[in-house]
VONU-276886 format. One record per residue: z, x, y of N, C-alpha, C in turn. Coordinates in steps of 0.2 Angstrom, whole numbers, padded with zeros to 4 digits, always signed. Atoms other than C-alpha are relative to their C-alpha. Layout:
<pts>
ZXYZXYZXY/...
</pts>
This chain:
<pts>
-0006+0004+0002+0046-0015+0000+0005+0004-0003/-0006-0003+0004+0063-0010-0007+0004-0005-0003/-0005+0004+0004+0075-0017-0019+0007+0003+0003/-0006-0003-0004+0092-0014-0009+0006-0003-0005/-0006+0002+0003+0108-0013-0019+0006+0002+0004/-0007-0002-0004+0126-0013-0011+0004-0001-0005/-0005+0001+0005+0140-0011-0022+0007+0001+0004/-0006+0000-0004+0158-0015-0016+0005-0002-0005/-0006+0003+0004+0176-0017-0023+0003-0006+0002/-0003+0006-0004+0179-0031-0011-0005-0006+0000/+0004+0006+0001+0173-0048-0015-0002-0003+0007/+0001+0003-0007+0175-0054+0003-0005+0004+0004/+0006-0005-0003+0164-0039+0009-0007-0003-0003/+0007+0002+0003+0150-0045-0003-0002-0006+0003/+0001+0007-0003+0151-0063+0003-0002+0001+0008/+0002-0001-0007+0151-0058+0021-0006+0004+0001/+0006-0004+0000+0137-0045+0019-0006-0005-0001/+0005+0005+0002+0127-0059+0011-0002-0004+0005/+0001+0004-0006+0129-0070+0025-0003+0003+0006/+0003-0004-0005+0125-0057+0038-0007+0002-0001/+0007-0002+0002+0109-0051+0029-0004-0006+0001/+0004+0006-0001+0103-0069+0029-0001-0003+0007/+0000+0003-0007+0108-0075+0046-0004+0005+0005/+0004-0005-0005+0100-0058+0054-0007+0000-0002/+0006+0000+0002+0085-0062+0045-0003+0007-0003/+0001-0007+0003+0085-0045+0035-0002+0000-0007/+0001+0001+0007+0083-0053+0018-0002-0008+0000/+0001+0008+0000+0076-0071+0013+0005-0002-0006/-0004+0002+0006+0086-0072-0004+0005+0006-0002/-0004-0005+0001+0101-0062-0008+0005-0002-0006/-0004+0001+0006+0110-0061-0025+0006+0004+0000/-0007-0003+0001+0128-0058-0029+0002+0001-0007/-0003-0001+0007+0134-0051-0046+0007+0001+0001/-0007+0000-0002+0152-0054-0046+0004+0003-0006/-0005-0003+0005+0165-0043-0055-0004+0004-0006/+0004-0004+0005+0152-0031-0064+0004+0006-0002/-0005-0007+0002+0161-0017-0074-0004+0006+0002/+0002-0007-0002+0159+0000-0067+0004+0005-0004/-0003-0005+0005+0162+0013-0080-0001+0007+0004/+0001-0006-0003+0166+0030-0073+0005+0005-0003/-0004-0005+0003+0173+0047-0078+0006+0001+0005/-0006-0001-0005+0191+0049-0070+0001+0008+0000/-0001-0007-0001+0197+0066-0064+0003+0003-0006/-0003-0001+0006+0208+0066-0080-0005+0001-0006/+0005+0000+0005+0192+0066-0090+0000-0006-0005/+0000+0007+0004+0195+0049-0097-0005-0004+0003/+0004+0005-0003+0183+0034-0095+0004-0006+0002/-0004+0006-0002+0190+0020-0084-0005-0005+0002/+0005+0005-0003+0182+0004-0077+0004-0003+0005/-0002+0003-0007+0184-0004-0060-0005-0006+0001/+0005+0005-0002+0176-0021-0056-0003+0001+0007/+0003-0001-0006+0163-0020-0043-0005-0006+0002/+0005+0005-0003+0152-0033-0033-0006+0003+0002/+0006-0003-0002+0134-0030-0032-0004-0006+0005/+0004+0004-0005+0124-0038-0017-0007+0004-0002/+0007-0003+0001+0105-0036-0021-0005-0004+0003/+0006+0003-0003+0089-0041-0012-0006+0004+0002/+0005-0003-0003+0072-0037-0006-0001+0000+0007/+0002-0001-0007+0067-0031+0010-0005+0005+0002/+0005-0005-0003+0055-0021+0021+0004+0007+0000/-0003-0007+0000+0058-0002+0019+0001+0002+0007/+0000-0001-0008+0056-0001+0038+0008-0002+0002/-0007+0003-0002+0073-0011+0039+0006+0004-0003/-0006-0004+0004+0084+0001+0028+0005+0003+0006/-0005-0003-0005+0091+0010+0043+0004-0004+0004/-0003+0005-0004+0094-0005+0053+0006-0003-0004/-0005+0003+0005+0103-0013+0038+0006+0004-0001/-0005-0005+0000+0113+0002+0035+0005+0000+0005/-0004+0000-0006+0119+0003+0053+0004-0006+0001/-0003+0006-0001+0123-0015+0054+0006-0001-0005/-0005+0000+0005+0133-0014+0038+0006+0004+0002/-0005-0005-0002+0143+0001+0044+0004-0003+0007/-0003+0003-0006+0146-0008+0061+0004-0006-0001/-0004+0005+0001+0152-0023+0054+0006+0000-0005/-0005-0001+0005+0162-0016+0040+0003+0008+0000/-0002-0007+0000+0170+0000+0046+0005+0002-0005/-0005-0002+0006+0179+0010+0033-0001-0003-0006/+0002+0004+0007+0170+0001+0019+0000+0005-0005/+0000-0003+0005+0169+0006+0002-0007+0000-0003/+0007+0002+0003+0150+0002+0000-0003+0007-0003/+0005-0005+0003+0138+0012-0012-0006-0004+0001/+0006+0003-0001+0121+0009-0006-0005+0004-0003/+0006-0003+0003+0105+0013-0015-0006-0004+0000/+0006+0004+0000+0087+0007-0015-0005+0003-0005/+0006-0002+0005+0072+0007-0027-0006-0003+0004/+0007+0002-0003+0054+0007-0020-0003-0006-0005/+0003+0006+0004+0045-0010-0026-0008+0000+0002/+0007-0001-0002+0027-0008-0027-0005-0006-0002/+0003+0006+0002+0022-0025-0034+0004-0006+0001/-0003+0006+0000+0028-0043-0031-0006-0005+0001/+0005+0006-0001+0020-0060-0032-0002-0001+0007/+0003+0001-0008+0010-0065-0016+0005-0005+0004/-0005+0004-0004+0023-0079-0012+0006+0004+0003/-0006-0005-0001+0038-0066-0012-0002+0005+0006/+0002-0004-0004+0027-0054-0003+0000-0002+0008/+0001+0002-0006+0023-0065+0011+0007-0002+0004/-0007+0001-0003+0042-0070+0014+0003+0007+0002/-0002-0007-0003+0046-0051+0015-0003+0002+0006/+0003-0002-0006+0033-0048+0027+0001-0003+0006/-0003+0004-0006+0040-0061+0039+0006+0002+0002/-0006-0002-0002+0056-0053+0040+0000+0005+0007/+0000-0003-0006+0061-0047+0057+0000+0008+0000/+0000-0007-0002+0058-0029+0064+0003+0000+0008/-0003+0000-0008+0069-0025+0080-0002+0007+0003/
</pts>
């Protein structure tokens, strides 16, 4: 299992990606953090902030490439930052929901 994080500058992309992931049965629950501050070092060497939207969900590790491909297909030229974290333990009810996700 993985914890999938998608970061974007576009609120509509965050909402549309959430809908897509759920309707394609690639996640059972998707959480969206709206307008979190992204602190970054600018080329000028100063610290700047830029709001980002974070879409976060648990899924099967085997679905990663399928999800990444689907997102790139549905959102060409996107600004997505994607990263995952391995999840080694979850409660039984959550694990059963994740195991039931589709594999194509």
